[in-house]
C-alpha positions as CSV (number, residue, x, y, z in Angstrom):
1,M,0.3,-0.2,10.1
2,T,-2.5,-1.7,12.1
3,A,-0.5,-1.4,15.3
4,S,0.5,2.2,14.4
5,L,-3.2,3.2,13.9
6,A,-4.0,1.8,17.2
7,I,-1.4,4.1,18.7
8,A,-2.7,7.1,16.9
9,H,-6.2,6.7,18.2
10,D,-5.8,9.4,20.8
11,E,-4.9,11.9,18.1
12,F,-8.0,11.0,16.1
13,K,-10.3,11.4,19.0
14,R,-9.7,15.2,18.9
15,T,-11.0,15.5,15.4
16,V,-13.7,12.8,15.1
17,S,-16.6,13.2,17.5
18,V,-18.2,9.9,18.4
19,P,-20.2,8.6,21.5
20,A,-18.0,7.2,24.2
21,P,-18.3,3.4,24.6
22,S,-20.2,2.1,27.5
23,P,-18.0,0.7,30.4
24,T,-20.4,-2.3,31.0
25,R,-20.8,-3.0,27.2
26,H,-17.0,-3.2,26.7
27,E,-15.7,-4.2,30.0
28,H,-14.8,-7.6,28.6
29,W,-12.1,-5.9,26.6
30,D,-10.2,-5.2,29.8
31,T,-9.5,-8.9,30.5
32,G,-8.9,-10.1,26.9
33,V,-5.5,-10.2,25.2
34,V,-6.7,-7.6,22.7
35,S,-6.6,-4.9,25.4
36,N,-3.0,-5.7,26.4
37,S,-0.4,-6.6,23.6
38,E,1.9,-8.3,26.2
39,P,0.1,-11.7,26.4
40,L,0.3,-12.0,22.6
41,L,4.1,-11.9,22.7
42,G,4.5,-15.4,24.1
43,P,5.4,-18.9,23.1
44,G,1.9,-19.5,21.8
45,L,2.4,-16.8,19.1
46,V,5.6,-18.2,17.9
47,V,4.3,-21.8,17.8
48,V,1.2,-20.7,15.8
49,C,3.1,-18.6,13.4
50,V,5.7,-21.4,12.8
51,V,2.9,-24.1,12.3
52,M,1.1,-21.9,9.8
53,A,4.2,-21.0,7.9
54,G,5.3,-24.6,7.7
55,A,1.8,-25.7,6.6
56,A,1.7,-23.1,3.8
57,G,5.2,-24.3,2.6
58,L,4.1,-27.9,2.6
59,V,0.9,-27.0,0.6
60,S,3.1,-25.1,-1.9
61,K,5.5,-28.0,-2.2
62,F,3.2,-31.0,-2.4
63,V,0.0,-29.6,-3.7
64,L,1.0,-26.7,-5.9
65,R,4.2,-28.5,-7.0
66,G,6.2,-25.4,-6.1
67,S,9.2,-24.8,-3.7
68,L,9.0,-25.5,0.0
69,W,11.0,-22.5,1.2
70,P,9.6,-19.3,-0.3
71,V,6.7,-19.1,2.1
72,P,8.4,-19.8,5.3
73,G,11.3,-17.6,4.1
74,A,8.8,-14.7,3.5
75,A,7.3,-15.2,6.9
76,V,10.7,-15.0,8.6
77,R,11.6,-11.9,6.6
78,A,8.3,-10.3,7.5
79,A,8.8,-11.0,11.2
80,V,12.4,-9.6,11.2
81,Q,11.3,-6.5,9.2
82,L,8.3,-5.8,11.3
83,A,10.3,-6.1,14.5
84,A,12.9,-3.6,13.2
85,V,10.2,-1.3,11.9
86,A,8.3,-1.4,15.2
87,T,11.5,-0.5,17.1
88,V,12.3,2.4,14.7
89,L,8.7,3.8,14.7
90,A,8.4,3.7,18.4
91,A,11.3,6.2,18.6
92,A,10.7,8.1,15.4
93,M,7.1,8.9,15.8
94,S,7.8,10.7,19.0
95,R,9.2,13.7,17.1
96,L,7.9,15.4,14.0
97,W,11.4,15.7,12.2
98,S,12.2,12.0,12.7
99,S,8.6,11.1,11.4
100,M,9.2,13.1,8.2
101,L,12.5,11.2,7.8
102,V,10.5,7.9,8.1
103,L,8.1,9.1,5.5
104,A,10.9,10.0,3.1
105,V,12.3,6.6,3.3
106,M,8.8,5.0,2.9
107,F,8.4,7.1,-0.2
108,V,11.7,6.0,-1.7
109,V,11.0,2.4,-1.0
110,A,7.5,2.7,-2.5
111,T,8.9,4.3,-5.7
112,V,11.5,1.5,-6.2
113,T,8.8,-1.1,-5.6
114,A,6.4,0.4,-8.1
115,A,9.1,0.7,-10.7
116,R,10.0,-2.9,-10.3
117,R,6.3,-4.0,-10.6
118,S,5.8,-2.0,-13.8
119,E,8.5,-4.1,-15.5
120,A,9.4,-1.0,-17.6
121,N,12.9,-0.7,-19.0
122,H,12.6,2.9,-19.9
123,G,11.4,5.8,-17.7
124,S,10.4,3.9,-14.6
125,P,11.7,6.7,-12.4
126,W,8.7,8.7,-13.7
127,L,6.5,6.7,-11.4
128,T,7.8,9.0,-8.7
129,V,5.5,11.6,-10.2
130,S,2.6,9.2,-10.0
131,L,3.1,8.5,-6.4
132,A,3.6,12.2,-5.6
133,A,0.4,13.1,-7.4
134,G,-1.6,10.6,-5.3
135,M,-0.1,11.6,-2.0
136,T,-0.5,15.4,-2.7
137,S,-4.1,14.9,-3.5
138,V,-4.8,13.6,-0.1
139,I,-2.4,14.5,2.6
140,P,-2.5,18.3,2.4
141,L,-6.3,18.2,2.5
142,L,-6.3,16.0,5.7
143,L,-3.7,18.3,7.4
144,L,-5.2,21.6,6.4
145,T,-8.7,20.4,7.7
146,R,-7.0,19.0,10.8
147,V,-8.7,15.7,10.3
148,V,-5.3,14.2,10.8
149,P,-3.2,16.1,13.3
150,L,0.4,17.2,12.2
151,T,2.0,14.7,14.6
152,G,4.1,11.7,13.8
153,V,1.8,9.2,15.7
154,A,-1.1,10.1,13.4
155,L,0.6,11.1,10.2
156,V,2.9,8.2,9.7
157,P,0.2,5.4,9.8
158,V,-2.2,7.3,7.5
159,F,0.7,8.3,5.1
160,G,1.9,4.7,5.1
161,I,-1.5,3.2,4.2
162,V,-2.3,5.6,1.5
163,L,1.1,5.4,0.0
164,G,1.0,1.6,-0.1
165,G,-2.2,1.5,-1.9
166,T,-1.1,4.2,-4.4
167,M,2.2,2.3,-4.9
168,S,0.3,-0.9,-5.7
169,A,-2.2,0.8,-8.1
170,A,0.4,2.7,-9.9
171,G,2.8,-0.2,-10.4
172,V,0.0,-2.5,-11.6
173,A,-1.5,0.2,-13.9
174,A,1.9,0.7,-15.5
175,R,2.5,-2.9,-16.0
176,R,-0.9,-3.7,-17.4
177,A,-0.8,-0.7,-19.6
178,L,2.6,-1.7,-21.1
179,D,1.4,-5.3,-21.5
180,A,-1.6,-4.0,-23.5
181,L,0.6,-1.8,-25.7
182,G,2.8,-4.8,-26.5
183,Q,-0.1,-7.1,-27.2
184,R,-2.2,-4.6,-29.2
185,S,0.5,-2.7,-31.1
186,G,-1.4,-3.1,-34.3
187,E,-4.4,-1.1,-32.9
188,V,-2.0,1.7,-32.0
189,E,-0.6,1.7,-35.5
190,A,-4.1,1.7,-36.9
191,A,-5.1,4.7,-34.8
192,L,-2.0,6.5,-36.0
193,S,-2.8,5.8,-39.5
194,L,-6.3,7.5,-38.9
195,G,-4.6,10.7,-37.8
196,L,-4.7,10.4,-34.0
197,S,-1.7,11.5,-32.0
198,E,0.6,9.1,-30.5
199,R,-0.7,10.0,-27.0
200,D,-4.3,9.5,-28.0
201,S,-3.5,6.3,-30.0
202,R,-1.9,4.7,-26.9
203,M,-4.6,5.9,-24.6
204,E,-7.3,4.2,-26.7
205,V,-5.5,0.9,-25.9
206,I,-4.7,1.4,-22.2
207,E,-7.9,3.0,-20.8
208,R,-9.3,-0.3,-19.7
209,P,-6.1,-1.7,-18.2
210,L,-5.7,1.6,-16.2
211,S,-9.3,1.3,-14.7
212,D,-8.7,-2.3,-13.9
213,A,-5.9,-1.2,-11.6
214,L,-8.5,0.5,-9.4
215,L,-10.6,-2.6,-8.9
216,P,-9.1,-4.2,-5.8
217,N,-9.5,-1.1,-3.7
218,L,-13.0,-0.4,-5.1
219,D,-14.0,-4.0,-4.2
220,Q,-12.5,-3.4,-0.7
221,A,-14.5,-0.2,-0.3
222,R,-17.7,-1.8,-1.6
223,T,-17.4,-4.9,0.8
224,A,-15.9,-3.2,3.8
225,G,-17.7,-4.5,6.9
226,L,-19.6,-7.0,4.9
227,V,-16.9,-9.4,3.6
228,T,-13.7,-8.1,5.2
229,L,-12.7,-6.0,8.2
230,P,-9.9,-3.8,7.0
231,G,-6.7,-3.2,9.0
232,A,-7.5,0.3,10.1
233,F,-10.9,-0.8,11.5
234,V,-9.5,-3.7,13.3
235,G,-6.5,-1.8,14.8
236,V,-8.7,1.0,16.3
237,L,-11.4,-1.5,17.4
238,L,-9.0,-3.7,19.3
239,A,-7.4,-0.6,20.9
240,T,-10.6,1.0,22.0
241,G,-13.5,-1.4,21.8
242,S,-15.4,1.5,20.1
243,A,-16.9,0.4,16.7
244,A,-18.0,3.9,16.0
245,Q,-14.5,5.3,16.3
246,A,-13.0,2.3,14.3
247,G,-15.7,2.9,11.5
248,A,-14.9,6.6,11.3
249,V,-11.1,6.0,10.9
250,Q,-11.7,3.3,8.3
251,V,-14.0,5.5,6.3
252,L,-11.4,8.2,6.2
253,V,-8.7,5.7,5.1
254,L,-10.8,4.1,2.4
255,I,-11.9,7.4,0.8
256,S,-8.3,8.7,1.0
257,L,-7.2,5.6,-0.8
258,L,-9.8,6.0,-3.5
259,L,-8.6,9.5,-4.3
260,A,-4.9,8.9,-4.1
261,Q,-5.1,5.8,-6.3
262,A,-7.3,7.5,-8.9
263,C,-4.9,10.4,-9.1
264,G,-1.8,8.1,-9.1
265,V,-3.2,5.8,-11.9
266,A,-4.4,8.9,-14.0
267,V,-0.8,10.3,-13.9
268,T,0.6,6.9,-14.7
269,G,-1.7,6.6,-17.8
270,E,-0.6,9.9,-19.0
271,L,3.1,9.0,-18.6
272,V,2.7,5.7,-20.5
273,A,0.6,7.3,-23.2
274,R,3.2,10.0,-23.8
275,G,6.0,7.4,-23.9
276,H,7.8,8.6,-20.8
277,I,7.3,5.0,-19.3
278,A,7.9,2.3,-21.9
279,R,9.4,-1.1,-22.7
280,R,11.9,-0.8,-25.5
281,A,13.7,-3.8,-27.1
282,S,17.0,-1.9,-27.4
283,A,17.1,-1.0,-23.7
284,A,18.8,-3.1,-21.0
285,P,16.9,-6.0,-19.5
286,V,14.6,-4.9,-16.7
287,S,16.4,-7.0,-14.2
288,R,19.5,-4.7,-14.6
289,G,17.5,-1.5,-14.3
290,W,18.1,1.2,-11.6
291,S,15.3,0.0,-9.5
292,H,16.6,-3.5,-9.2
293,R,20.1,-2.1,-8.3
294,I,18.6,0.1,-5.6
295,A,16.3,-2.8,-4.4
296,R,19.3,-4.9,-3.5
297,L,20.3,-2.2,-1.0
298,I,16.8,-2.0,0.4
299,P,15.8,-5.4,1.7
300,V,12.3,-4.3,2.6
301,V,11.4,-3.9,-1.0
302,G,9.4,-6.9,-2.2
303,R,8.2,-7.9,-5.6
């Protein structure tokens, strides 16, 4: 997505007014590898990636006492997937209809991934509603105000970043809420005995786990620029050399994520509290659920 945001820079320039960078101040960008992607695609890149993946695997094997191959395997899989996705996006983002098709595929994959992460064995398809709630709270607003132009090169990166964050938050919120209900079932029974409804009884238990699902993005927003440089910022900065433009895009992305995740987690909490998403002992094991069967057909879905 960092590369896609770099490509989308020209579209954002029309809607975000910032001072143009000084030629003398940023002229060093013209000779560095960051201004031209071609020097990066050489033997050096392959060697560095192989060494780092191998080192990570060795640490996992001999220090963490785990397996040697999961990390290198994940690295190879990521390289293959990103190469394929980059090829598809280069063609798809040139037309609006093909961009919409890409967004639909992304949404399906995100739904399956969130369902797997929730570890629910009943009602996990309801997480589609959570993701839809998060996306519809943000994307229409960005399009109607023309902050994000209705073009594939601008819409796909922003949609992908917001969808990815909402997917993670909704999946974690559902899993932690269901864990809390399983561990604190006695509190739910006590609340029911006091006359609370089933929905309110469950909500008393899952409120804290739901709010905890928002903490990673809240921490990222609080420390942006101080501890970490988020991907959108880095992508636009490397593409343009303009820190102001990169900051404007990153602020847009961070605030969009905050709203989308808050709405997605809120809907997830309601679905869990009302029993639409649950873990039931009589149901089939999670590993045999619908999301796992679909995931086998979609190799880009990860745990």
